[in-house]
BAGU-430796 format. One line per 5 residues: number of its first residue (from 1); their letters; for each residue y, z, x of C-alpha. Coordinates in steps of 0.001 Angstrom, whole numbers. Layout:
<torvexs>
NUM> A> Y,Z,X ~ ... .
</torvexs>
This chain:
<torvexs>
1> MERST> -27364,59567,-41550 ~ -29244,60369,-38390 ~ -28098,58733,-35132 ~ -30120,58392,-31919 ~ -28350,58993,-28654 .
6> TSDTA> -30894,57280,-26380 ~ -29734,53875,-25170 ~ -33112,52174,-24722 ~ -34899,53256,-27934 ~ -34652,49682,-29139 .
11> SEKPN> -37986,48942,-27486 ~ -39784,51868,-29211 ~ -41988,51458,-32317 ~ -40342,52388,-35633 ~ -41088,55835,-37057 .
16> PSHHN> -43057,55594,-40327 ~ -40933,58310,-41863 ~ -37982,56045,-41673 ~ -39489,53548,-44148 ~ -38959,56022,-47013 .
21> TGAVQ> -35240,56085,-46551 ~ -34999,52321,-45998 ~ -33361,52809,-42633 ~ -33309,50014,-40132 ~ -33061,49937,-36389 .
26> MRIKN> -30670,47569,-34657 ~ -29722,46547,-31103 ~ -26269,45209,-30482 ~ -25586,42829,-27622 ~ -22387,41132,-26646 .
31> TNSHH> -23193,38650,-23871 ~ -19761,37105,-23951 ~ -18062,40140,-22461 ~ -18647,40793,-18794 ~ -17140,44281,-18994 .
36> DRLSQ> -19515,45476,-21741 ~ -22783,44493,-20047 ~ -23378,47954,-18566 ~ -23471,49387,-22080 ~ -24772,46351,-23896 .
41> SKSMI> -27811,48014,-25636 ~ -27425,50677,-28272 ~ -29816,52067,-30859 ~ -28542,52940,-34297 ~ -30314,54178,-37478 .
46> LSENV> -28316,53181,-40523 ~ -28704,54021,-44144 ~ -29909,51341,-46513 ~ -26605,51658,-48338 ~ -24716,50678,-45246 .
51> KVAEP> -24385,46912,-44749 ~ -25108,45800,-41223 ~ -21973,44194,-39784 ~ -22331,40855,-38028 ~ -21623,41054,-34270 .
56> VNRHR> -18149,39889,-33425 ~ -18230,36793,-31206 ~ -15388,37488,-28788 ~ -15019,34511,-26416 ~ -13184,35612,-23299 .
61> RNHSQ> -11922,33184,-20694 ~ -13316,33578,-17209 ~ -10573,35527,-15452 ~ -11728,34408,-12032 ~ -10522,30882,-12813 .
66> HNLTL> -6911,32052,-12677 ~ -7360,33152,-9096 ~ -8442,29730,-7811 ~ -6040,27933,-5545 ~ -5134,24251,-5857 .
71> ADIIS> -7358,23364,-2918 ~ -10246,25376,-4452 ~ -10063,23386,-7698 ~ -10004,20033,-5897 ~ -12815,21152,-3593 .
76> TQDHT> -14893,22284,-6580 ~ -14385,19004,-8380 ~ -14917,16660,-5422 ~ -17295,18769,-3360 ~ -15040,18015,-367 .
81> VVEKE> -12394,19831,1577 ~ -8762,18827,1211 ~ -7488,17820,4651 ~ -3905,17016,3692 ~ -1756,16768,592 .
86> GYLLK> 1876,16067,-177 ~ 4425,13645,-1616 ~ 4863,10040,-371 ~ 6209,6817,-1824 ~ 3320,4538,-2849 .
91> AKIAD> 3103,908,-3915 ~ -99,-925,-4822 ~ 262,-4579,-3808 ~ -3278,-5892,-4360 ~ -6179,-5073,-6660 .
96> GGKKL> -9530,-6561,-5684 ~ -7778,-9204,-3618 ~ -5393,-10167,-6432 ~ -1764,-9727,-5438 ~ 318,-7371,-7553 .
101> RKNWS> 4048,-7004,-8023 ~ 5273,-4307,-5680 ~ 6440,-1228,-7560 ~ 7326,1904,-5581 ~ 6686,5310,-7128 .
106> TSWIV> 6452,8881,-5892 ~ 2884,10177,-5756 ~ 1218,13408,-4790 ~ -1481,12344,-2339 ~ -4638,14347,-1694 .
111> LTARK> -6624,13354,1409 ~ -10247,14420,1824 ~ -12866,13441,4377 ~ -13860,10263,2549 ~ -11167,9323,71 .
116> MEFYK> -7570,9627,-1089 ~ -6393,10402,-4584 ~ -2989,9572,-6059 ~ -1633,11884,-8742 ~ 1451,11569,-10868 .
121> ESKQP> 4425,13577,-9718 ~ 3770,17189,-10662 ~ 4065,20695,-9233 ~ 297,21105,-9579 ~ -1038,17566,-9749 .
126> ALANL> -4661,18517,-9260 ~ -4571,20516,-12479 ~ -3491,17378,-14294 ~ -6946,16008,-13633 ~ -8305,18674,-15960 .
131> KPGYK> -6448,17156,-18915 ~ -8636,15022,-21208 ~ -8511,11346,-20361 ~ -6565,11727,-17094 ~ -8099,10159,-13993 .
136> PECVD> -6270,9946,-10661 ~ -6303,6687,-8721 ~ -8930,7006,-6010 ~ -9168,5118,-2693 ~ -12483,5009,-839 .
141> LCGAR> -11703,5137,2898 ~ -15140,3962,4007 ~ -14566,714,5906 ~ -10822,733,5155 ~ -8110,-489,7552 .
146> IEWTS> -4760,1142,8241 ~ -1837,-476,10056 ~ 1936,-329,10300 ~ 3778,-3168,8599 ~ 7364,-4349,8502 .
151> EKSSR> 6711,-7582,6605 ~ 5537,-6202,3277 ~ 8669,-4153,2600 ~ 12275,-3845,3706 ~ 11898,-69,3756 .
156> KNVFQ> 11392,1719,7052 ~ 8281,3687,8080 ~ 5790,1725,5971 ~ 2071,1484,6670 ~ -635,-344,4745 .
161> ITTVS> -4144,699,3739 ~ -6633,-2087,2898 ~ -10011,-1196,1397 ~ -13182,-3258,1632 ~ -12922,-3940,-2098 .
166> GNEFL> -9619,-5760,-1600 ~ -7207,-3067,-2764 ~ -4000,-2784,-736 ~ -1566,130,-767 ~ 1767,716,970 .
171> LQSDI> 2801,4280,1840 ~ 6307,5194,2996 ~ 8605,8079,3823 ~ 12086,8169,5347 ~ 11078,11218,7399 .
176> DFLIL> 9672,9898,10692 ~ 7497,12833,11731 ~ 6092,13183,8198 ~ 4937,9575,7906 ~ 3516,9648,11445 .
181> DWFHA> 1543,12781,10592 ~ 118,11098,7481 ~ -720,7912,9408 ~ -2720,9792,12037 ~ -4435,12003,9445 .
186> IKNAI> -5646,9009,7406 ~ -6601,7042,10524 ~ -8639,9970,11834 ~ -10396,10264,8476 ~ -11286,6558,8546 .
191> DRLPK> -12461,6705,12171 ~ -14736,9661,11415 ~ -16552,7827,8649 ~ -19791,6092,9668 ~ -19747,2320,9693 .
196> ERSCT> -22188,2230,6805 ~ -23703,-1033,5728 ~ -23213,28,2130 ~ -19464,-9,2670 ~ -19538,-3723,3325 .
201> SRNLE> -22611,-5094,1604 ~ -21368,-4258,-1863 ~ -18135,-6087,-1072 ~ -19670,-9192,496 ~ -18248,-11405,-2207 .
206> FKLRR> -14707,-10279,-1481 ~ -15082,-10799,2269 ~ -16532,-14291,1876 ~ -13757,-15226,-502 ~ -11061,-14280,2031 .
211> SSSIE> -12724,-15974,4999 ~ -12263,-19572,6120 ~ -14775,-22302,5341 ~ -16500,-22181,8737 ~ -16590,-18368,8677 .
216> LLNSL> -18161,-18611,5235 ~ -21019,-20780,6473 ~ -21568,-18593,9512 ~ -21732,-15572,7215 ~ -24335,-17315,5100 .
221> DTESK> -26443,-18103,8182 ~ -26314,-14477,9299 ~ -26993,-12964,5909 ~ -29867,-15326,5152 ~ -31888,-13761,7981 .
226> EPKPE> -31666,-10297,6448 ~ -32992,-8840,3192 ~ -30530,-9291,351 ~ -30130,-6948,-2643 ~ -30804,-8329,-6106 .
231> HRKSL> -28100,-10134,-8054 ~ -25657,-10470,-5117 ~ -23428,-13507,-5601 ~ -21039,-15435,-3388 ~ -18184,-17563,-4663 .
236> IFRLN> -20051,-20781,-3841 ~ -23651,-20111,-4823 ~ -26151,-17290,-5283 ~ -27711,-15843,-2158 ~ -30952,-14585,-3681 .
241> YSASD> -32946,-17825,-3605 ~ -36670,-17889,-4006 ~ -38880,-19251,-1242 ~ -39274,-22591,-3064 ~ -35492,-23155,-2936 .
246> TNDRN> -35178,-22764,842 ~ -35126,-26509,1568 ~ -32493,-27186,-1085 ~ -30360,-24365,242 ~ -30549,-25638,3832 .
251> RVKSR> -29701,-29147,2674 ~ -26576,-27935,847 ~ -25411,-25922,3857 ~ -25992,-28875,6174 ~ -23902,-31186,3994 .
256> LKKFI> -21124,-28604,3783 ~ -21067,-28212,7561 ~ -20856,-31971,8065 ~ -18020,-32230,5569 ~ -16070,-29438,7245 .
261> SRRPS> -16632,-30859,10738 ~ -15342,-34310,9623 ~ -12338,-32836,7857 ~ -9113,-34043,9566 ~ -6946,-31460,11256 .
266> LKTLQ> -3491,-30466,10053 ~ -1936,-32208,13060 ~ -3719,-35469,12200 ~ -2551,-35323,8598 ~ 1005,-34667,9756 .
271> EKGLI> 887,-37602,12200 ~ -282,-39917,9400 ~ 2528,-38673,7174 ~ 163,-37263,4560 ~ 1538,-33763,5107 .
276> KDQIF> 5192,-33283,5907 ~ 6509,-30673,8277 ~ 7376,-27605,6225 ~ 10550,-25558,6472 ~ 8981,-22180,5718 .
281> GSHLH> 6537,-21060,8387 ~ 7687,-23530,11050 ~ 9284,-22639,14368 ~ 13068,-22494,14243 ~ 13567,-25094,16965 .
286> LVCEH> 11201,-27535,15206 ~ 13119,-27226,11943 ~ 16395,-27824,13787 ~ 14976,-30801,15698 ~ 13725,-32342,12463 .
291> EKSTV> 17163,-31931,10846 ~ 19030,-32835,14057 ~ 21095,-29646,13914 ~ 21142,-26186,15457 ~ 21158,-24287,12159 .
296> PQFVR> 18615,-24998,9368 ~ 20218,-26621,6344 ~ 18439,-24187,4014 ~ 20091,-21228,5761 ~ 23528,-22813,5334 .
301> LCIKA> 22915,-23516,1632 ~ 21759,-19951,928 ~ 24725,-18399,2736 ~ 27125,-20677,868 ~ 25585,-19748,-2498 .
306> VEKRG> 25668,-16011,-1794 ~ 29283,-16083,-620 ~ 30194,-18084,-3722 ~ 28654,-15776,-6336 ~ 26982,-12793,-4698 .
311> LDVDG> 29422,-10867,-2509 ~ 30259,-8428,-5318 ~ 26697,-8008,-6622 ~ 25392,-4455,-6425 ~ 22565,-4141,-3869 .
316> IYRVS> 22776,-7729,-2629 ~ 19907,-8403,-160 ~ 18413,-5001,-991 ~ 17344,-5762,-4572 ~ 14302,-8028,-4834 .
321> GNLAT> 14327,-11190,-6935 ~ 11489,-12526,-9080 ~ 8673,-13367,-6659 ~ 7331,-16284,-8734 ~ 10766,-17924,-8800 .
326> IQKLR> 11196,-17322,-5065 ~ 7846,-19032,-4422 ~ 8954,-21926,-6616 ~ 12130,-22288,-4553 ~ 10038,-22143,-1392 .
331> FVVNQ> 7841,-24979,-2667 ~ 10874,-27143,-3474 ~ 12291,-26614,13 ~ 8966,-27382,1732 ~ 8574,-30605,-246 .
336> EEKLN> 12029,-31674,932 ~ 13180,-32139,-2619 ~ 16899,-32247,-3170 ~ 17989,-28628,-3433 ~ 20850,-27551,-5662 .
341> LDDSQ> 21204,-23777,-5645 ~ 23802,-24013,-8424 ~ 21038,-25136,-10797 ~ 20355,-22735,-13664 ~ 16800,-22024,-12475 .
346> WEDIH> 18286,-20362,-9350 ~ 20880,-18483,-11382 ~ 19640,-15074,-10197 ~ 21333,-14618,-6810 ~ 18582,-12190,-5789 .
351> VVTGA> 16158,-15136,-5835 ~ 18343,-16920,-3269 ~ 18639,-13857,-1024 ~ 14904,-13200,-1375 ~ 14105,-16766,-292 .
356> LKMFF> 16445,-16483,2704 ~ 14785,-13248,3828 ~ 11367,-14875,3332 ~ 12412,-17812,5546 ~ 13260,-15494,8451 .
361> RELPE> 10213,-13287,7788 ~ 7807,-16247,7942 ~ 9132,-17661,11219 ~ 6179,-17739,13661 ~ 8581,-16266,16220 .
366> PLFPY> 11447,-14163,14856 ~ 15123,-15009,15224 ~ 15211,-12575,18162 ~ 12468,-14160,20347 ~ 9543,-11969,21388 .
371> CFFEQ> 10455,-12142,25073 ~ 13833,-10549,24288 ~ 12521,-7662,22181 ~ 12114,-5038,24903 ~ 15422,-6066,26503 .
376> FVEAI> 17330,-5496,23249 ~ 15565,-2147,22751 ~ 16526,-1027,26253 ~ 20115,-2149,25669 ~ 20494,-171,22444 .
381> KIQDN> 19279,2968,24231 ~ 22305,2923,26574 ~ 24500,5957,25850 ~ 27864,4488,26848 ~ 29127,2399,23933 .
386> VTRIK> 31107,-101,26043 ~ 28137,-755,28336 ~ 25784,-985,25360 ~ 27925,-3635,23636 ~ 28285,-5593,26875 .
391> SIRIL> 24512,-5577,27433 ~ 23839,-6796,23885 ~ 26446,-9529,24322 ~ 24816,-10767,27551 ~ 21398,-10924,25888 .
396> VKKLP> 22759,-12802,22872 ~ 24367,-15400,25138 ~ 20976,-16028,26780 ~ 19261,-16939,23502 ~ 18162,-20558,22860 .
401> RPNYD> 20835,-22621,21128 ~ 19174,-22744,17654 ~ 18610,-18973,17747 ~ 22164,-18234,18884 ~ 23902,-20539,16394 .
406> TMKIL> 21739,-19413,13469 ~ 22229,-15770,14416 ~ 25991,-16162,14702 ~ 26311,-17769,11256 ~ 23967,-15197,9653 .
411> FEHLK> 25732,-12159,11143 ~ 29135,-13557,10238 ~ 27870,-13828,6665 ~ 26422,-10297,6667 ~ 29725,-8999,8009 .
416> KIAAK> 31387,-10389,4874 ~ 28789,-8568,2783 ~ 29548,-5282,4560 ~ 33284,-5823,4029 ~ 32626,-5564,267 .
421> ESVNL> 30751,-2276,639 ~ 32911,-517,-1946 ~ 31698,-2991,-4578 ~ 28177,-4046,-3553 ~ 27242,-700,-1910 .
426> MSTQS> 25772,-2489,1122 ~ 27030,-929,4366 ~ 26223,-2107,7880 ~ 23577,623,7993 ~ 21960,-632,4761 .
431> LGIVF> 21950,-4204,6041 ~ 20443,-2983,9312 ~ 17574,-1385,7398 ~ 16977,-4593,5403 ~ 17247,-7127,8240 .
436> GPTLL> 16112,-5090,11273 ~ 12330,-5568,10881 ~ 12848,-9120,9562 ~ 14858,-10490,12487 ~ 13509,-8378,15342 .
441> RPEKE> 9909,-7303,15965 ~ 7486,-6989,18907 ~ 4816,-9605,19460 ~ 2077,-6952,19368 ~ 2346,-3883,17176 .
446> TGNMA> 1903,-622,19054 ~ 1727,3065,18227 ~ 5518,3253,18615 ~ 6063,1281,15427 ~ 8192,3954,13747 .
451> VHMLY> 10360,4299,16848 ~ 10708,515,17137 ~ 11858,296,13528 ~ 14620,2763,14267 ~ 15842,637,17194 .
456> QNQIV> 15565,-2561,15145 ~ 17878,-1152,12511 ~ 20348,140,15111 ~ 20527,-3230,16909 ~ 21405,-5123,13713 .
461> ELMLS> 23888,-2419,12680 ~ 25653,-2507,16064 ~ 25854,-6318,16080 ~ 27468,-6245,12637 ~ 29991,-3516,13436 .
466> EYSKI> 30858,-5104,16808 ~ 30515,-8729,15751 ~ 33765,-9967,17306 ~ 32985,-8391,20687 ~ 29415,-9710,20792 .
471> FGSEE> 29908,-13236,19432 ~ 33552,-13727,20440 ~ 34777,-15863,23326 ~ 34795,-14620,26911 ~ 38519,-13865,26683 .
476> D> 37861,-11345,23935 .
</torvexs>
């Protein structure tokens, strides 16, 4: 057999003499191997007795993929740059405006210029996205709102993100500087995004659904003057009318406006006795005046029930009860129906504690009045313990009578809870974390929300540990 040593003879014409021997000329290429490309063409003259071997298809993984970093993979997939990533506690509380049961879970959060992605807990969560069928939960930050909240959770350092599509998320961390860093990073990302019309126009239905009746009609007046995309719907009627329907549309809007303008106010309905004054959501002094007492009867009943069958329950006041049952109890109380907390439907003591916390959380003005907030914060900052206790005591004595009497009974009850710490695992510190943001909050939220939450917890904790000195008689 004669072999040619020239590498590019594959392009030459075959020699006629070779036809007598039945030799063939062949060029071997292996395009799958990057390392063999420099020597990918060879010329060989083989005997007719030698069977030409099929080229071996050697698939070799791209080695450069192993050198990509986590941020490189995410950037390649999303065509964006990762601005921040890390672990936080996350709870989704609304989906498209529909409220969801709050369920906290640890998530690896990836923040880019326009969106956030939530991955399951993993050392390399972004790589999990490469698995078939796995899709991370994505939050579009265009038009979103971010704000601190103490009402949606008893945990500290919680802020809420609300998207234009009606999704709501709570993010939390016990580490103050970490959660503050995340808050500012997300807020900066939202502020940098343009206020695009597309962010809001595609969610017009959601916005109209959440607005009041008058706001709805005003929105319709404004939107009717501008071009509307096809097939956009509101919850009342379609917006894309033809020109022939203009008169009918104006007539419907006019009748709706007249109906809304003639609708009696809440005060009028209450004066006529059609709507009774509610317990939940009313001012504390109004509830007490209605009941001719200084402590709401519902608060007394809840405390009595908890002390009867809940002092030894693990996580009392920290564990949440069934929200639907709590709302049912709330409805019964507001309708002034005879309330028996020993009834089997209120058997779960966490429902009773959840309703009591909801009562204080929904007060238009908290148990610690707004005008006292800064004074209590300044008092808790005092370094000397004796002076600090004395200052808190003086402020408590200045509270309105319903606030003082209700506070005294509540803290006396919570002191009994803390006394059973070995059984229910609820210390004064734990109770301070639960009740701090509920009983004490500023009238206007500021950038010092995380710091305020720390003081709120400390104030409640001190008043529990020094209850006798703060609420005792002057001789004490």
